[in-house]
Structures are given as structure tokens and as C-alpha cells.
mmCIF file of the N, C-alpha and C atoms, coordinates in Angstrom:
data_MODEL
# 
_entry.id   MODEL 
# 
loop_
_atom_site.group_PDB 
_atom_site.id 
_atom_site.type_symbol 
_atom_site.label_atom_id 
_atom_site.label_alt_id 
_atom_site.label_comp_id 
_atom_site.label_asym_id 
_atom_site.label_entity_id 
_atom_site.label_seq_id 
_atom_site.pdbx_PDB_ins_code 
_atom_site.Cartn_x 
_atom_site.Cartn_y 
_atom_site.Cartn_z 
_atom_site.occupancy 
_atom_site.B_iso_or_equiv 
_atom_site.pdbx_formal_charge 
_atom_site.auth_seq_id 
_atom_site.auth_comp_id 
_atom_site.auth_asym_id 
_atom_site.auth_atom_id 
_atom_site.pdbx_PDB_model_num 
ATOM 1   N N  . SER A 1 1  ? 65.725 -142.201 -19.040 1.00 0.00 ? 1  SER A N  1 
ATOM 2   C CA . SER A 1 1  ? 64.989 -141.056 -18.217 1.00 0.00 ? 1  SER A CA 1 
ATOM 3   C C  . SER A 1 1  ? 63.792 -141.380 -16.808 1.00 0.00 ? 1  SER A C  1 
ATOM 4   N N  . PRO A 1 2  ? 64.404 -140.653 -16.254 1.00 0.00 ? 2  PRO A N  1 
ATOM 5   C CA . PRO A 1 2  ? 63.207 -140.833 -14.978 1.00 0.00 ? 2  PRO A CA 1 
ATOM 6   C C  . PRO A 1 2  ? 61.942 -140.962 -15.787 1.00 0.00 ? 2  PRO A C  1 
ATOM 7   N N  . GLU A 1 3  ? 61.333 -141.190 -13.778 1.00 0.00 ? 3  GLU A N  1 
ATOM 8   C CA . GLU A 1 3  ? 59.749 -141.137 -13.722 1.00 0.00 ? 3  GLU A CA 1 
ATOM 9   C C  . GLU A 1 3  ? 58.808 -139.877 -13.659 1.00 0.00 ? 3  GLU A C  1 
ATOM 10  N N  . LEU A 1 4  ? 58.441 -139.323 -14.469 1.00 0.00 ? 4  LEU A N  1 
ATOM 11  C CA . LEU A 1 4  ? 58.172 -138.305 -13.899 1.00 0.00 ? 4  LEU A CA 1 
ATOM 12  C C  . LEU A 1 4  ? 56.459 -138.832 -12.175 1.00 0.00 ? 4  LEU A C  1 
ATOM 13  N N  . ASN A 1 5  ? 57.037 -138.052 -12.351 1.00 0.00 ? 5  ASN A N  1 
ATOM 14  C CA . ASN A 1 5  ? 55.549 -137.214 -11.180 1.00 0.00 ? 5  ASN A CA 1 
ATOM 15  C C  . ASN A 1 5  ? 54.581 -137.634 -11.403 1.00 0.00 ? 5  ASN A C  1 
ATOM 16  N N  . LEU A 1 6  ? 54.288 -137.088 -9.934  1.00 0.00 ? 6  LEU A N  1 
ATOM 17  C CA . LEU A 1 6  ? 52.064 -137.276 -10.453 1.00 0.00 ? 6  LEU A CA 1 
ATOM 18  C C  . LEU A 1 6  ? 52.199 -136.042 -10.919 1.00 0.00 ? 6  LEU A C  1 
ATOM 19  N N  . ILE A 1 7  ? 51.872 -134.541 -10.323 1.00 0.00 ? 7  ILE A N  1 
ATOM 20  C CA . ILE A 1 7  ? 52.003 -133.421 -10.653 1.00 0.00 ? 7  ILE A CA 1 
ATOM 21  C C  . ILE A 1 7  ? 52.583 -133.571 -11.622 1.00 0.00 ? 7  ILE A C  1 
ATOM 22  N N  . GLU A 1 8  ? 53.458 -134.008 -12.582 1.00 0.00 ? 8  GLU A N  1 
ATOM 23  C CA . GLU A 1 8  ? 54.607 -133.513 -14.042 1.00 0.00 ? 8  GLU A CA 1 
ATOM 24  C C  . GLU A 1 8  ? 53.831 -134.703 -15.095 1.00 0.00 ? 8  GLU A C  1 
ATOM 25  N N  . ILE A 1 9  ? 52.528 -135.705 -14.836 1.00 0.00 ? 9  ILE A N  1 
ATOM 26  C CA . ILE A 1 9  ? 51.547 -136.398 -15.284 1.00 0.00 ? 9  ILE A CA 1 
ATOM 27  C C  . ILE A 1 9  ? 50.447 -135.721 -15.521 1.00 0.00 ? 9  ILE A C  1 
ATOM 28  N N  . LEU A 1 10 ? 49.850 -134.952 -14.688 1.00 0.00 ? 10 LEU A N  1 
ATOM 29  C CA . LEU A 1 10 ? 49.348 -134.011 -14.450 1.00 0.00 ? 10 LEU A CA 1 
ATOM 30  C C  . LEU A 1 10 ? 48.916 -132.609 -15.292 1.00 0.00 ? 10 LEU A C  1 
ATOM 31  N N  . TRP A 1 11 ? 50.397 -132.651 -15.575 1.00 0.00 ? 11 TRP A N  1 
ATOM 32  C CA . TRP A 1 11 ? 50.275 -130.758 -16.469 1.00 0.00 ? 11 TRP A CA 1 
ATOM 33  C C  . TRP A 1 11 ? 50.921 -131.743 -17.993 1.00 0.00 ? 11 TRP A C  1 
ATOM 34  N N  . ARG A 1 12 ? 51.293 -132.817 -17.380 1.00 0.00 ? 12 ARG A N  1 
ATOM 35  C CA . ARG A 1 12 ? 51.739 -132.524 -19.548 1.00 0.00 ? 12 ARG A CA 1 
ATOM 36  C C  . ARG A 1 12 ? 50.347 -133.055 -20.368 1.00 0.00 ? 12 ARG A C  1 
ATOM 37  N N  . ARG A 1 13 ? 49.551 -133.506 -19.431 1.00 0.00 ? 13 ARG A N  1 
ATOM 38  C CA . ARG A 1 13 ? 47.925 -133.865 -19.868 1.00 0.00 ? 13 ARG A CA 1 
ATOM 39  C C  . ARG A 1 13 ? 47.822 -132.895 -20.472 1.00 0.00 ? 13 ARG A C  1 
ATOM 40  N N  . ILE A 1 14 ? 47.208 -132.106 -18.901 1.00 0.00 ? 14 ILE A N  1 
ATOM 41  C CA . ILE A 1 14 ? 46.671 -130.689 -19.115 1.00 0.00 ? 14 ILE A CA 1 
ATOM 42  C C  . ILE A 1 14 ? 47.020 -130.113 -20.254 1.00 0.00 ? 14 ILE A C  1 
ATOM 43  N N  . LYS A 1 15 ? 48.596 -129.635 -20.513 1.00 0.00 ? 15 LYS A N  1 
ATOM 44  C CA . LYS A 1 15 ? 48.739 -128.307 -21.664 1.00 0.00 ? 15 LYS A CA 1 
ATOM 45  C C  . LYS A 1 15 ? 48.824 -129.238 -23.025 1.00 0.00 ? 15 LYS A C  1 
ATOM 46  N N  . TYR A 1 16 ? 48.878 -131.168 -23.055 1.00 0.00 ? 16 TYR A N  1 
ATOM 47  C CA . TYR A 1 16 ? 49.059 -131.416 -24.556 1.00 0.00 ? 16 TYR A CA 1 
ATOM 48  C C  . TYR A 1 16 ? 47.872 -132.400 -25.231 1.00 0.00 ? 16 TYR A C  1 
ATOM 49  N N  . GLU A 1 17 ? 46.791 -132.056 -24.040 1.00 0.00 ? 17 GLU A N  1 
ATOM 50  C CA . GLU A 1 17 ? 45.643 -132.918 -24.383 1.00 0.00 ? 17 GLU A CA 1 
ATOM 51  C C  . GLU A 1 17 ? 44.453 -132.059 -23.909 1.00 0.00 ? 17 GLU A C  1 
ATOM 52  N N  . TRP A 1 18 ? 44.537 -131.404 -23.269 1.00 0.00 ? 18 TRP A N  1 
ATOM 53  C CA . TRP A 1 18 ? 43.708 -131.311 -22.426 1.00 0.00 ? 18 TRP A CA 1 
ATOM 54  C C  . TRP A 1 18 ? 42.628 -129.649 -22.811 1.00 0.00 ? 18 TRP A C  1 
ATOM 55  N N  . ILE A 1 19 ? 43.963 -128.743 -23.098 1.00 0.00 ? 19 ILE A N  1 
ATOM 56  C CA . ILE A 1 19 ? 43.703 -127.562 -22.953 1.00 0.00 ? 19 ILE A CA 1 
ATOM 57  C C  . ILE A 1 19 ? 44.552 -127.232 -24.808 1.00 0.00 ? 19 ILE A C  1 
ATOM 58  N N  . PRO A 1 20 ? 42.750 -127.012 -25.360 1.00 0.00 ? 20 PRO A N  1 
ATOM 59  C CA . PRO A 1 20 ? 43.670 -126.180 -27.415 1.00 0.00 ? 20 PRO A CA 1 
ATOM 60  C C  . PRO A 1 20 ? 44.521 -125.618 -27.409 1.00 0.00 ? 20 PRO A C  1 
ATOM 61  N N  . PHE A 1 21 ? 44.759 -125.499 -28.479 1.00 0.00 ? 21 PHE A N  1 
ATOM 62  C CA . PHE A 1 21 ? 46.027 -124.294 -28.663 1.00 0.00 ? 21 PHE A CA 1 
ATOM 63  C C  . PHE A 1 21 ? 45.780 -122.860 -28.505 1.00 0.00 ? 21 PHE A C  1 
ATOM 64  N N  . ASP A 1 22 ? 44.556 -123.017 -28.821 1.00 0.00 ? 22 ASP A N  1 
ATOM 65  C CA . ASP A 1 22 ? 43.700 -121.420 -28.800 1.00 0.00 ? 22 ASP A CA 1 
ATOM 66  C C  . ASP A 1 22 ? 44.193 -120.485 -27.139 1.00 0.00 ? 22 ASP A C  1 
ATOM 67  N N  . ALA A 1 23 ? 44.319 -121.412 -26.652 1.00 0.00 ? 23 ALA A N  1 
ATOM 68  C CA . ALA A 1 23 ? 43.925 -121.505 -25.362 1.00 0.00 ? 23 ALA A CA 1 
ATOM 69  C C  . ALA A 1 23 ? 45.519 -120.390 -24.895 1.00 0.00 ? 23 ALA A C  1 
ATOM 70  N N  . TYR A 1 24 ? 45.784 -120.631 -26.188 1.00 0.00 ? 24 TYR A N  1 
ATOM 71  C CA . TYR A 1 24 ? 46.334 -119.783 -25.271 1.00 0.00 ? 24 TYR A CA 1 
ATOM 72  C C  . TYR A 1 24 ? 47.601 -118.208 -25.846 1.00 0.00 ? 24 TYR A C  1 
ATOM 73  N N  . SER A 1 25 ? 45.773 -117.525 -26.625 1.00 0.00 ? 25 SER A N  1 
ATOM 74  C CA . SER A 1 25 ? 45.978 -116.114 -26.969 1.00 0.00 ? 25 SER A CA 1 
ATOM 75  C C  . SER A 1 25 ? 46.211 -115.547 -25.579 1.00 0.00 ? 25 SER A C  1 
ATOM 76  N N  . CYS A 1 26 ? 45.732 -116.453 -24.714 1.00 0.00 ? 26 CYS A N  1 
ATOM 77  C CA . CYS A 1 26 ? 45.796 -114.867 -24.021 1.00 0.00 ? 26 CYS A CA 1 
ATOM 78  C C  . CYS A 1 26 ? 45.542 -115.372 -22.568 1.00 0.00 ? 26 CYS A C  1 
ATOM 79  N N  . PHE A 1 27 ? 46.644 -113.997 -21.507 1.00 0.00 ? 27 PHE A N  1 
ATOM 80  C CA . PHE A 1 27 ? 45.686 -114.832 -20.433 1.00 0.00 ? 27 PHE A CA 1 
ATOM 81  C C  . PHE A 1 27 ? 44.913 -114.932 -19.886 1.00 0.00 ? 27 PHE A C  1 
ATOM 82  N N  . GLU A 1 28 ? 43.746 -114.782 -20.473 1.00 0.00 ? 28 GLU A N  1 
ATOM 83  C CA . GLU A 1 28 ? 42.338 -114.358 -19.009 1.00 0.00 ? 28 GLU A CA 1 
ATOM 84  C C  . GLU A 1 28 ? 41.918 -115.927 -20.181 1.00 0.00 ? 28 GLU A C  1 
ATOM 85  N N  . ASN A 1 29 ? 42.370 -116.324 -20.931 1.00 0.00 ? 29 ASN A N  1 
ATOM 86  C CA . ASN A 1 29 ? 41.900 -117.390 -21.651 1.00 0.00 ? 29 ASN A CA 1 
ATOM 87  C C  . ASN A 1 29 ? 41.650 -118.490 -21.645 1.00 0.00 ? 29 ASN A C  1 
ATOM 88  N N  . LEU A 1 30 ? 43.471 -118.579 -21.133 1.00 0.00 ? 30 LEU A N  1 
ATOM 89  C CA . LEU A 1 30 ? 44.539 -119.690 -20.755 1.00 0.00 ? 30 LEU A CA 1 
ATOM 90  C C  . LEU A 1 30 ? 43.568 -120.053 -19.160 1.00 0.00 ? 30 LEU A C  1 
ATOM 91  N N  . LYS A 1 31 ? 43.167 -119.081 -18.225 1.00 0.00 ? 31 LYS A N  1 
ATOM 92  C CA . LYS A 1 31 ? 42.904 -119.190 -17.091 1.00 0.00 ? 31 LYS A CA 1 
ATOM 93  C C  . LYS A 1 31 ? 41.512 -119.685 -17.576 1.00 0.00 ? 31 LYS A C  1 
ATOM 94  N N  . GLU A 1 32 ? 40.613 -118.889 -17.850 1.00 0.00 ? 32 GLU A N  1 
ATOM 95  C CA . GLU A 1 32 ? 39.389 -119.723 -17.925 1.00 0.00 ? 32 GLU A CA 1 
ATOM 96  C C  . GLU A 1 32 ? 39.554 -121.930 -18.315 1.00 0.00 ? 32 GLU A C  1 
ATOM 97  N N  . ARG A 1 33 ? 40.649 -121.483 -19.395 1.00 0.00 ? 33 ARG A N  1 
ATOM 98  C CA . ARG A 1 33 ? 40.326 -123.099 -19.436 1.00 0.00 ? 33 ARG A CA 1 
ATOM 99  C C  . ARG A 1 33 ? 41.180 -123.707 -18.374 1.00 0.00 ? 33 ARG A C  1 
ATOM 100 N N  . LEU A 1 34 ? 42.007 -123.100 -18.230 1.00 0.00 ? 34 LEU A N  1 
ATOM 101 C CA . LEU A 1 34 ? 42.739 -124.204 -16.938 1.00 0.00 ? 34 LEU A CA 1 
ATOM 102 C C  . LEU A 1 34 ? 42.125 -124.647 -15.510 1.00 0.00 ? 34 LEU A C  1 
ATOM 103 N N  . ALA A 1 35 ? 41.198 -123.743 -15.234 1.00 0.00 ? 35 ALA A N  1 
ATOM 104 C CA . ALA A 1 35 ? 40.038 -123.288 -14.198 1.00 0.00 ? 35 ALA A CA 1 
ATOM 105 C C  . ALA A 1 35 ? 38.744 -124.438 -14.089 1.00 0.00 ? 35 ALA A C  1 
ATOM 106 N N  . GLU A 1 36 ? 38.736 -124.725 -15.720 1.00 0.00 ? 36 GLU A N  1 
ATOM 107 C CA . GLU A 1 36 ? 37.229 -125.748 -16.305 1.00 0.00 ? 36 GLU A CA 1 
ATOM 108 C C  . GLU A 1 36 ? 38.170 -127.227 -15.775 1.00 0.00 ? 36 GLU A C  1 
ATOM 109 N N  . VAL A 1 37 ? 39.608 -127.207 -16.168 1.00 0.00 ? 37 VAL A N  1 
ATOM 110 C CA . VAL A 1 37 ? 39.868 -128.595 -17.129 1.00 0.00 ? 37 VAL A CA 1 
ATOM 111 C C  . VAL A 1 37 ? 39.776 -129.100 -14.811 1.00 0.00 ? 37 VAL A C  1 
ATOM 112 N N  . LEU A 1 38 ? 40.637 -128.154 -14.424 1.00 0.00 ? 38 LEU A N  1 
ATOM 113 C CA . LEU A 1 38 ? 41.004 -128.582 -13.021 1.00 0.00 ? 38 LEU A CA 1 
ATOM 114 C C  . LEU A 1 38 ? 39.025 -128.739 -11.896 1.00 0.00 ? 38 LEU A C  1 
ATOM 115 N N  . THR A 1 39 ? 38.758 -127.915 -12.400 1.00 0.00 ? 39 THR A N  1 
ATOM 116 C CA . THR A 1 39 ? 36.970 -127.633 -11.696 1.00 0.00 ? 39 THR A CA 1 
ATOM 117 C C  . THR A 1 39 ? 36.394 -129.389 -12.192 1.00 0.00 ? 39 THR A C  1 
ATOM 118 N N  . ASN A 1 40 ? 36.629 -130.288 -13.219 1.00 0.00 ? 40 ASN A N  1 
ATOM 119 C CA . ASN A 1 40 ? 36.455 -131.753 -13.525 1.00 0.00 ? 40 ASN A CA 1 
ATOM 120 C C  . ASN A 1 40 ? 37.087 -131.991 -13.799 1.00 0.00 ? 40 ASN A C  1 
ATOM 121 N N  . PHE A 1 41 ? 38.045 -132.139 -13.149 1.00 0.00 ? 41 PHE A N  1 
ATOM 122 C CA . PHE A 1 41 ? 38.679 -133.312 -13.529 1.00 0.00 ? 41 PHE A CA 1 
ATOM 123 C C  . PHE A 1 41 ? 38.105 -134.733 -12.139 1.00 0.00 ? 41 PHE A C  1 
ATOM 124 N N  . ASN A 1 42 ? 38.880 -135.275 -12.355 1.00 0.00 ? 42 ASN A N  1 
ATOM 125 C CA . ASN A 1 42 ? 38.059 -137.074 -12.224 1.00 0.00 ? 42 ASN A CA 1 
ATOM 126 C C  . ASN A 1 42 ? 36.348 -136.648 -12.013 1.00 0.00 ? 42 ASN A C  1 
ATOM 127 N N  . GLY A 1 43 ? 36.459 -136.822 -13.252 1.00 0.00 ? 43 GLY A N  1 
ATOM 128 C CA . GLY A 1 43 ? 35.744 -136.581 -14.732 1.00 0.00 ? 43 GLY A CA 1 
ATOM 129 C C  . GLY A 1 43 ? 35.298 -136.490 -15.762 1.00 0.00 ? 43 GLY A C  1 
ATOM 130 N N  . LYS A 1 44 ? 34.462 -135.231 -16.982 1.00 0.00 ? 44 LYS A N  1 
ATOM 131 C CA . LYS A 1 44 ? 34.894 -134.795 -18.234 1.00 0.00 ? 44 LYS A CA 1 
ATOM 132 C C  . LYS A 1 44 ? 37.006 -135.058 -18.400 1.00 0.00 ? 44 LYS A C  1 
ATOM 133 N N  . TYR A 1 45 ? 37.852 -134.721 -17.363 1.00 0.00 ? 45 TYR A N  1 
ATOM 134 C CA . TYR A 1 45 ? 39.023 -135.269 -17.273 1.00 0.00 ? 45 TYR A CA 1 
ATOM 135 C C  . TYR A 1 45 ? 39.193 -135.804 -16.677 1.00 0.00 ? 45 TYR A C  1 
ATOM 136 N N  . ASP A 1 46 ? 40.036 -136.933 -17.211 1.00 0.00 ? 46 ASP A N  1 
ATOM 137 C CA . ASP A 1 46 ? 41.054 -138.530 -15.538 1.00 0.00 ? 46 ASP A CA 1 
ATOM 138 C C  . ASP A 1 46 ? 41.640 -139.000 -16.405 1.00 0.00 ? 46 ASP A C  1 
ATOM 139 N N  . ILE A 1 47 ? 42.818 -139.318 -14.951 1.00 0.00 ? 47 ILE A N  1 
ATOM 140 C CA . ILE A 1 47 ? 43.913 -139.788 -15.816 1.00 0.00 ? 47 ILE A CA 1 
ATOM 141 C C  . ILE A 1 47 ? 43.711 -141.323 -14.679 1.00 0.00 ? 47 ILE A C  1 
ATOM 142 N N  . ILE A 1 48 ? 44.675 -142.117 -15.804 1.00 0.00 ? 48 ILE A N  1 
ATOM 143 C CA . ILE A 1 48 ? 43.918 -143.574 -15.330 1.00 0.00 ? 48 ILE A CA 1 
ATOM 144 C C  . ILE A 1 48 ? 45.342 -143.988 -15.055 1.00 0.00 ? 48 ILE A C  1 
ATOM 145 N N  . PHE A 1 49 ? 46.216 -144.154 -13.264 1.00 0.00 ? 49 PHE A N  1 
ATOM 146 C CA . PHE A 1 49 ? 47.340 -144.412 -12.830 1.00 0.00 ? 49 PHE A CA 1 
ATOM 147 C C  . PHE A 1 49 ? 47.328 -146.151 -12.898 1.00 0.00 ? 49 PHE A C  1 
# 
């Protein structure tokens, strides 16, 4: 299979590792959790390529 590009790697990490399942219960929760991840990217949340 082809390699994932960088944004696909980031989204997969956010979706499956950094955002808990209960964040998907409503759109507001999802927005809050996603904002928290993106705000803390390269700090609390990091990817080493």
C-alpha cells in the first residue's frame, strides 16, 4: 500500500490515539478536544517522523 502523507499520519494519530471515543458524542465535544490537541501539538502531543 502507498505511504501516508504527513497530514494523513497526523489525522490518524489524532483520530485513533489522542481523542477519546466519548469526544465523538456531540460536535461541541469533538471541537473542544480537537482544539485542545491542535493547541498542544509539539508539546503534549507529538509525532516523531
